[in-house]
MIPADREN-233943 format. One record per residue (C-alpha): x, y, z; residue in one letter. Coordinates in steps of 0.1 Angstrom, whole numbers, padded with zeros to 4 digits, always signed. Layout:
REM residues N
XYZA ...
This chain:
REM residues 308
+0323-0112+0531M +0332-0148+0521T +0327-0157+0484L +0317-0193+0477T +0320-0207+0442V +0298-0237+0436A +0309-0262+0410Y +0278-0277+0393L +0274-0313+0381P +0276-0301+0345D +0313-0294+0349R +0344-0316+0346L +0378-0312+0363A +0408-0304+0342F +0445-0297+0346S +0469-0280+0323T +0506-0289+0321Y +0536-0277+0302D +0552-0308+0287V +0588-0316+0276F +0601-0290+0300T +0609-0285+0337T +0601-0248+0335L +0567-0233+0336R +0555-0213+0305F +0578-0232+0282S +0575-0265+0264G +0542-0276+0249N +0509-0268+0268P +0484-0296+0273L +0449-0298+0287A +0438-0329+0305I +0401-0334+0311V +0391-0359+0337H +0359-0380+0341G +0352-0379+0304A +0332-0412+0301D +0299-0394+0293G +0313-0371+0266L +0305-0376+0230S +0332-0372+0204P +0315-0340+0193A +0316-0326+0229S +0353-0335+0232M +0360-0317+0200Q +0341-0286+0212T +0361-0286+0245I +0394-0291+0226A +0385-0262+0204R +0378-0241+0235E +0412-0248+0250F +0427-0242+0216N +0460-0259+0225L +0478-0282+0201S +0462-0312+0219E +0437-0319+0246T +0435-0354+0262I +0403-0368+0277F +0406-0394+0305V +0380-0422+0307Q +0375-0455+0326T +0397-0482+0309P +0382-0511+0291D +0406-0534+0310D +0405-0526+0347P +0442-0536+0350S +0451-0505+0329H +0453-0470+0342S +0429-0452+0318A +0414-0450+0284K +0422-0418+0266V +0410-0398+0236R +0432-0371+0220I +0420-0342+0200F +0436-0314+0179F +0414-0282+0179P +0401-0295+0146T +0401-0334+0147A +0407-0365+0168E +0440-0383+0164I +0449-0419+0174P +0482-0411+0193F +0503-0382+0203A +0534-0379+0224G +0531-0349+0246H +0495-0358+0258P +0508-0393+0266T +0537-0379+0287I +0516-0352+0304G +0486-0374+0312C +0508-0402+0326A +0526-0378+0348I +0493-0362+0360D +0478-0396+0368L +0509-0408+0386A +0512-0377+0408T +0475-0379+0417K +0480-0415+0428A +0512-0406+0446H +0508-0371+0460P +0540-0372+0480S +0574-0390+0480G +0595-0405+0453D +0581-0432+0430F +0587-0453+0400D +0555-0466+0385V +0540-0477+0351T +0509-0459+0338I +0492-0479+0311T +0470-0459+0287L +0445-0473+0262E +0449-0451+0231E +0433-0456+0197Q +0467-0465+0182A +0472-0492+0208G +0482-0498+0244L +0509-0474+0257V +0527-0482+0289P +0545-0452+0303V +0572-0453+0330R +0568-0423+0354V +0595-0414+0380Q +0597-0388+0406R +0629-0381+0424A +0628-0350+0447G +0612-0323+0426N +0620-0339+0392H +0593-0357+0373L +0600-0377+0341S +0582-0402+0319A +0591-0425+0290E +0569-0444+0266F +0575-0469+0239Q +0559-0459+0206A +0529-0481+0200P +0535-0487+0163V +0568-0501+0151V +0580-0503+0123P +0568-0470+0109F +0559-0476+0073P +0568-0451+0045A +0536-0436+0032H +0529-0446-0004D +0521-0411-0015G +0544-0387-0033V +0573-0370-0015V +0574-0335-0030P +0604-0325-0050D +0631-0302-0035I +0620-0271-0053E +0583-0275-0042T +0594-0281-0006L +0618-0252-0006A +0590-0229-0018D +0566-0243+0007A +0588-0234+0037V +0604-0202+0024G +0639-0215+0017L +0662-0220-0013A +0665-0255-0027P +0701-0256-0016S +0689-0253+0020Q +0669-0285+0018I +0687-0317+0029G +0721-0323+0045F +0745-0353+0043G +0724-0384+0034L +0692-0368+0048H +0665-0363+0022A +0628-0355+0026P +0605-0384+0035G +0570-0392+0047V +0564-0418+0074F +0534-0430+0094E +0529-0445+0128G +0493-0436+0137G +0498-0399+0127P +0517-0392+0094R +0545-0367+0091F +0565-0352+0063M +0601-0348+0073Y +0621-0321+0058V +0658-0319+0067P +0673-0284+0064V +0709-0274+0060A +0716-0256+0094D +0701-0237+0123L +0699-0205+0102D +0677-0223+0076A +0656-0237+0104L +0650-0202+0119A +0641-0188+0085Q +0615-0214+0077S +0578-0205+0075Q +0549-0220+0055P +0544-0201+0023Q +0512-0202+0002E +0503-0214-0023P +0533-0237-0024A +0526-0250+0012W +0491-0263+0002S +0506-0279-0030K +0534-0297-0010A +0511-0311+0017I +0486-0323-0008A +0514-0341-0027L +0525-0357+0005G +0490-0365+0017A +0498-0349+0051V +0488-0318+0070D +0522-0309+0084N +0559-0306+0078A +0585-0315+0104Y +0618-0296+0097L +0650-0307+0114Y +0688-0301+0114T +0718-0315+0131K +0731-0303+0165T +0760-0316+0186P +0736-0336+0209D +0711-0347+0183G +0687-0326+0162F +0667-0293+0165Q +0633-0292+0149A +0602-0272+0140R +0568-0286+0132M +0542-0267+0112F +0506-0278+0108S +0484-0248+0102P +0456-0267+0084T +0452-0288+0116A +0448-0256+0136G +0485-0257+0148I +0505-0229+0131P +0536-0242+0149E +0540-0269+0176D +0565-0264+0205P +0571-0301+0209A +0557-0331+0189T +0563-0364+0207G +0547-0385+0180S +0567-0369+0152A +0598-0374+0174S +0591-0411+0177A +0584-0416+0139I +0615-0396+0132L +0633-0429+0139A +0621-0441+0105A +0634-0410+0088Q +0667-0413+0105L +0670-0449+0096L +0664-0442+0060A +0690-0414+0062S +0717-0437+0076G +0717-0419+0109A +0708-0450+0130L +0732-0479+0135S +0724-0513+0148D +0720-0513+0186G +0708-0485+0208D +0709-0449+0197T +0701-0421+0223S +0700-0384+0214L +0682-0352+0223T +0656-0334+0202L +0651-0297+0208V +0620-0280+0195Q +0601-0248+0201G +0631-0225+0204V +0620-0201+0177E +0586-0198+0194M +0601-0189+0227G +0589-0222+0242R +0620-0244+0242P +0613-0281+0246S +0636-0310+0252Q +0627-0345+0241I +0646-0377+0249G +0649-0401+0220F +0660-0437+0222R +0659-0463+0194A +0669-0499+0190M +0677-0513+0155A +0688-0548+0145T +0700-0557+0110E +0688-0523+0096G +0653-0526+0110A +0637-0507+0139L +0628-0528+0169Q +0616-0502+0194S +0615-0464+0199V +0612-0447+0232H +0604-0410+0239I +0610-0393+0272S +0604-0360+0289G +0593-0340+0319S +0561-0320+0326A +0551-0294+0351I +0516-0285+0364L +0503-0251+0354I +0466-0250+0364S +0437-0269+0378D +0400-0261+0373G +0366-0270+0360H +0351-0266+0326I +0314-0265+0317A +0300-0293+0295L +0290-0283+0260P 
């Protein structure tokens, strides 16, 4: 007997990718929903909540036909203007659909709420990679309150002596999304960190954020963890937007010199989903000029999802 599955008009095609990795079932999972022109924001939010990944991206017809796509990006709980791993994953997906075989080097231009984001996508053999320039530079310091060391330490389950290293002190910066950056002393402190109530809610309220991005030094760059439980993301395996805006935190900490700085950001290790993020920043006379984020992605699944 032959089983035939009919896909009805009330369904949309989707793909899932693992992003910032070359290995399946690591990195940061992403859902990409195609043909989303007819979806209301409420329907997109419902679908994002159904996937229940850190982000879901919806692909629409671009406003400018010279661009590749217009996209909307959603947490399980809210829409956001820009995010890094959906940008990387969606650009790789669109490029591979347009070039199903052979090597290529193309630019995918995405219309995001934070602005226009050109993404260079390359395939050489079996290796796929993409790089985008952050759509918002410079990244302003948020004018809220950066919590004191004791409050932050309580919020992430560490001792005050484990917060900060060298010239790195906590800060809050914004570039579309807003992140609270918390440097910690070493990899042991990073591994110990977990949001702790009620101090967590107090700290994020003071910072007027819904997250904390913890990081520490490694030989090749930095290792990080990003917690955002109030946004429906207990921990994120890779956060491209936070990695881009980290440039402002690093500049404030004296970690970026004039000229080009390239380094590697590792995230998701403690979750068992290691991610590798390429970071490149240009500074001139102590001011950021550009920030680029790069990474790979690998296809996990294709399918169809019913409309809400």
